[in-house]
C-alpha positions as CSV (number, residue, x, y, z in Angstrom):
1,M,0.0,0.0,0.0
2,I,1.3,3.4,-1.0
3,I,-0.6,6.5,0.4
4,S,0.4,10.0,-0.6
5,V,-0.6,12.7,1.8
6,A,-1.0,15.9,-0.1
7,S,-2.5,19.4,0.0
8,G,-3.3,22.1,-2.5
9,K,-1.6,24.7,-0.3
10,G,1.0,24.8,2.5
11,G,0.0,25.1,6.2
12,T,-3.0,22.8,6.2
13,G,-1.5,20.2,8.5
14,K,-0.3,17.7,5.9
15,T,2.8,16.6,7.8
16,T,0.7,16.4,11.0
17,I,-1.6,13.9,9.3
18,A,1.2,11.9,7.7
19,T,3.3,11.5,10.9
20,N,0.3,10.7,13.1
21,L,-1.0,8.2,10.7
22,S,2.4,6.5,10.6
23,A,2.7,6.6,14.4
24,S,-0.8,5.1,14.9
25,L,0.1,2.1,12.7
26,G,3.4,1.8,14.6
27,K,4.9,-1.1,12.6
28,N,5.2,-2.4,9.1
29,V,5.1,1.2,8.0
30,K,7.6,3.6,6.2
31,I,7.2,7.3,6.0
32,L,8.9,9.0,3.0
33,D,9.1,12.8,3.3
34,C,9.1,14.0,-0.3
35,D,8.6,17.7,0.7
36,V,12.3,18.0,-0.1
37,E,12.5,21.8,-0.1
38,E,11.7,21.9,3.6
39,P,11.1,18.4,5.0
40,N,9.8,18.4,8.6
41,S,8.4,14.9,9.4
42,H,11.6,14.4,11.4
43,L,10.5,17.2,13.8
44,F,7.6,15.0,14.9
45,L,9.1,11.5,14.6
46,N,12.7,12.3,15.9
47,P,14.2,9.4,13.9
48,K,17.7,8.0,14.6
49,I,19.5,8.6,11.3
50,E,21.5,5.6,10.3
51,K,22.7,6.7,6.8
52,T,23.0,9.8,4.6
53,E,23.7,9.9,0.9
54,T,24.6,12.8,-1.4
55,I,22.4,12.7,-4.5
56,F,23.4,13.7,-8.0
57,T,21.6,14.2,-11.2
58,E,23.1,13.9,-14.7
59,V,23.7,17.0,-16.8
60,P,25.4,17.3,-20.2
61,E,29.1,18.0,-20.6
62,I,30.1,19.0,-24.1
63,D,33.5,18.3,-25.7
64,E,34.2,21.4,-27.8
65,D,37.0,19.7,-29.7
66,K,34.4,17.3,-31.1
67,C,31.5,19.8,-31.4
68,S,30.6,20.9,-35.0
69,Y,28.2,23.7,-33.7
70,C,25.4,22.2,-35.6
71,N,22.8,23.5,-33.1
72,K,20.9,20.2,-33.0
73,C,21.2,20.0,-29.2
74,V,19.9,23.5,-28.8
75,E,16.9,22.8,-31.0
76,M,16.2,19.6,-29.1
77,C,16.2,21.1,-25.6
78,R,12.8,22.4,-24.5
79,Y,14.3,23.9,-21.3
80,Q,16.9,26.2,-22.9
81,S,19.7,24.5,-20.9
82,I,22.1,24.7,-23.9
83,A,23.0,27.7,-26.0
84,I,25.5,28.2,-28.8
85,I,26.8,31.7,-29.5
86,G,29.2,31.8,-32.4
87,K,31.9,29.2,-31.4
88,T,31.0,29.3,-27.7
89,I,28.8,26.7,-26.1
90,L,27.0,27.6,-22.9
91,T,25.2,25.0,-20.6
92,F,22.9,25.8,-17.8
93,P,22.8,22.8,-15.5
94,E,20.1,24.2,-13.2
95,L,17.6,24.2,-16.1
96,C,18.5,20.7,-17.3
97,H,15.8,17.9,-16.9
98,S,18.3,15.1,-17.6
99,C,16.2,13.7,-20.5
100,G,19.2,12.8,-22.6
101,G,17.7,14.3,-25.8
102,C,20.8,16.4,-26.5
103,M,23.0,13.3,-26.3
104,A,20.7,11.4,-28.6
105,V,20.7,13.9,-31.4
106,C,24.4,14.9,-31.3
107,P,26.0,13.7,-34.6
108,E,29.5,14.0,-33.3
109,N,29.1,12.1,-30.0
110,A,30.4,15.2,-28.3
111,I,28.1,15.1,-25.3
112,T,28.6,13.0,-22.2
113,W,27.1,13.0,-18.7
114,K,28.5,14.5,-15.5
115,G,27.0,14.5,-12.1
116,R,25.6,17.6,-10.4
117,E,24.8,17.6,-6.7
118,I,21.1,18.4,-6.0
119,G,20.7,17.4,-2.3
120,E,20.9,14.5,0.1
121,T,18.8,11.7,1.6
122,A,18.7,10.6,5.2
123,I,17.5,7.1,6.3
124,G,16.8,5.9,9.8
125,K,14.1,4.7,12.2
126,S,11.7,6.2,14.7
127,G,10.9,3.2,16.9
128,A,9.6,0.6,14.5
129,I,8.7,3.2,11.8
130,E,11.1,3.3,8.9
131,F,12.0,6.8,7.9
132,I,13.6,8.5,4.9
133,H,13.6,12.1,3.7
134,G,15.2,14.2,1.0
135,K,16.8,17.6,1.6
136,L,17.2,19.8,-1.5
137,R,20.4,21.8,-1.9
138,V,19.9,25.4,-1.2
139,G,19.4,27.3,-4.4
140,E,18.5,24.2,-6.4
141,A,15.4,24.4,-8.5
142,M,15.0,20.8,-9.7
143,S,13.4,18.8,-7.0
144,P,11.7,15.9,-8.9
145,P,15.0,13.9,-9.3
146,L,15.5,14.0,-5.5
147,I,11.9,13.0,-5.0
148,E,12.3,10.1,-7.3
149,K,15.3,9.0,-5.3
150,V,13.3,9.1,-2.0
151,R,10.5,7.1,-3.7
152,S,13.0,4.5,-4.8
153,Y,13.0,3.3,-1.2
154,I,9.3,2.3,-1.3
155,D,8.8,-1.2,0.1
156,P,5.9,-2.9,-1.6
157,D,5.5,-5.4,1.3
158,I,4.6,-2.8,3.9
159,I,2.6,0.4,4.2
160,N,4.3,3.4,2.6
161,I,3.2,6.9,3.6
162,I,4.5,9.7,1.4
163,D,4.5,13.3,2.7
164,A,4.1,15.1,-0.6
165,P,5.1,18.7,-1.3
166,P,2.2,21.3,-1.1
167,G,0.7,22.7,-4.3
168,T,0.0,21.2,-7.7
169,S,3.3,21.6,-9.6
170,C,5.8,19.0,-11.0
171,P,7.2,18.0,-7.5
172,V,3.7,17.2,-6.3
173,I,3.0,15.0,-9.4
174,A,6.3,13.3,-8.9
175,A,5.3,12.4,-5.3
176,M,1.7,11.4,-6.0
177,K,2.0,9.4,-9.2
178,N,1.8,5.5,-9.1
179,T,0.4,5.5,-5.6
180,D,-2.7,3.6,-4.4
181,F,-4.4,6.5,-2.7
182,V,-4.1,10.3,-2.3
183,L,-5.2,11.7,1.0
184,M,-5.9,15.5,0.5
185,V,-5.6,17.6,3.7
186,T,-7.5,20.8,3.6
187,E,-9.2,23.5,5.8
188,P,-12.7,24.9,5.5
189,T,-11.7,28.4,4.3
190,P,-12.0,30.1,0.9
191,F,-8.3,29.7,0.3
192,G,-8.4,26.1,1.4
193,L,-11.3,25.3,-1.0
194,H,-9.6,27.1,-3.9
195,D,-6.4,25.2,-3.6
196,L,-8.2,21.9,-2.8
197,K,-9.9,22.1,-6.1
198,L,-6.6,22.5,-7.9
199,G,-5.2,19.5,-6.0
200,V,-8.2,17.3,-6.7
201,E,-8.0,18.1,-10.5
202,A,-4.4,17.0,-10.5
203,V,-5.4,13.7,-8.8
204,K,-8.1,13.2,-11.3
205,L,-5.5,13.4,-14.1
206,L,-3.5,10.7,-12.4
207,N,-6.6,8.5,-12.0
208,I,-5.9,7.7,-8.3
209,P,-8.6,7.2,-5.6
210,C,-8.8,10.2,-3.3
211,G,-10.3,11.2,0.1
212,L,-10.2,14.2,2.4
213,V,-9.1,15.2,5.8
214,I,-10.4,18.5,7.1
215,N,-8.1,20.1,9.6
216,R,-9.4,22.9,11.9
217,A,-12.8,21.6,10.8
218,D,-14.9,24.0,13.0
219,I,-13.6,27.3,11.6
220,G,-14.5,28.9,8.3
221,N,-17.6,27.7,6.4
222,N,-19.3,24.6,5.0
223,D,-18.2,25.1,1.4
224,V,-15.5,22.4,1.5
225,R,-18.1,19.8,2.6
226,V,-20.5,20.9,-0.2
227,Y,-17.7,20.6,-2.7
228,A,-16.7,17.1,-1.4
229,E,-20.3,15.9,-1.7
230,K,-20.6,17.3,-5.2
231,E,-17.3,15.6,-6.3
232,N,-18.1,12.3,-4.4
233,L,-15.0,12.7,-2.3
234,P,-15.2,10.9,1.1
235,I,-14.4,13.0,4.1
236,L,-12.4,10.4,6.1
237,L,-11.4,12.4,9.2
238,E,-12.0,15.9,10.7
239,L,-9.7,17.5,13.3
240,P,-11.3,20.3,15.4
241,F,-9.6,23.6,16.0
242,E,-8.8,22.9,19.7
243,R,-6.1,24.4,21.9
244,K,-5.1,21.0,23.3
245,I,-4.4,19.7,19.8
246,A,-2.6,22.9,18.7
247,E,-0.4,22.8,21.8
248,V,0.7,19.2,21.0
249,Y,1.8,19.8,17.4
250,S,3.2,23.2,18.1
251,K,5.7,21.4,20.4
252,G,6.6,18.9,17.6
253,E,4.7,16.1,19.5
254,L,2.4,13.5,18.1
255,I,-1.3,13.8,18.7
256,V,-1.8,10.0,18.9
257,E,0.7,9.8,21.7
258,K,-0.3,12.8,23.8
259,I,-4.1,12.4,23.3
260,P,-4.6,8.6,23.2
261,E,-8.2,8.6,21.9
262,W,-6.9,10.0,18.6
263,K,-4.9,6.9,17.9
264,E,-8.1,4.9,17.2
265,K,-9.4,7.7,15.0
266,F,-6.2,7.6,12.9
267,L,-6.4,3.8,12.7
268,G,-10.0,4.3,11.5
269,L,-8.6,6.6,8.9
270,Y,-6.3,4.0,7.6
271,R,-9.0,1.3,7.6
272,A,-11.2,3.6,5.6
273,I,-8.4,4.1,3.0
274,E,-7.7,0.4,2.9
275,K,-11.4,-0.3,2.3
276,I,-11.6,2.2,-0.6
277,V,-8.4,0.8,-2.2
278,N,-9.5,-2.8,-1.9
279,K,-12.9,-2.0,-3.4
280,G,-11.2,-0.4,-6.4
281,Q,-8.9,-3.3,-6.9
282,N,-11.8,-5.8,-6.8
283,K,-13.8,-4.1,-9.6
C-alpha cells in the first residue's frame, strides 16, 4: 500500500496527518518525506538517522573539440539549458531535466554526462517506523530527481506513507504518481477550498482514488463539505480547532501519543483508506 498525503496549499496540516497516521500504525510502515524543499516529518518523529547519501543528477558536458556547432542539441532542448553563440557553447545545468535528448541527437558524440549535486537523503528509524527524507540543496530548482530517489525506497511489502510537497506543480505530481491512494488535507476556508480544487483536479488526471481530511474543521464555512459531496470525495477524518491539539503539534509532538483517543481515530482513517483501495482493486 502506498498512500500519498498531499495538500493544495501549505500550512493545512499535511505533515501532522502523515506523521500521526504513521505513528498510529506503529509497525510495518515507512514514511517517505518528499517535501524536499523543507522536510519536517523528522521534527515530529525524531528518527535515529543511520545513513545519509549525497544525491546527484546527470547533466550534459560538451567536448568542444568534437562539437561541430550544428545547433541540434539547442533545437532539441525544450528547457533552454544549452546555448550556442558563435563558437561558444553555454550550458545551464540548473535548467536541465536530464532527459538525454541532447546526447541522442548529437551527430559528433560530443556530449557525455557528468553528475551535479542536488541534495541528500537521510535514512533511519523512529521506533519501528522506517524513515527517509530528502533535503534539496539550497538554491536548487530541480526537486523531482531527488523526490524520485526518495521514492526508490518504497517497500511494496509494507505500508508506505508519502508526505508530498504542497501545491500542484511538478514536484507534487512526482510524489503522487503511481500511488494507491491520495489523502488530501484541507481546511474549511475560501483559500483552502480554492487550492483543494486544484489539487483534486491533479489527482483526477493521475486517476488515483482520493479522500479528504479536514483540519481545523470547526472554523470557516461549509463550502468544502459541499464541494466534497458534489465531487463524491469521502471525508475520512475531521480534526477540530482545539487548543489542546494545537499545543501538541506546536511542540513537535504526536497527537496520537499525547491524546490517546486520537490513535483509534487515525487507525480508523487507515482502515477507511484500505477499504476504498481494496474495493477499487476488486472491480
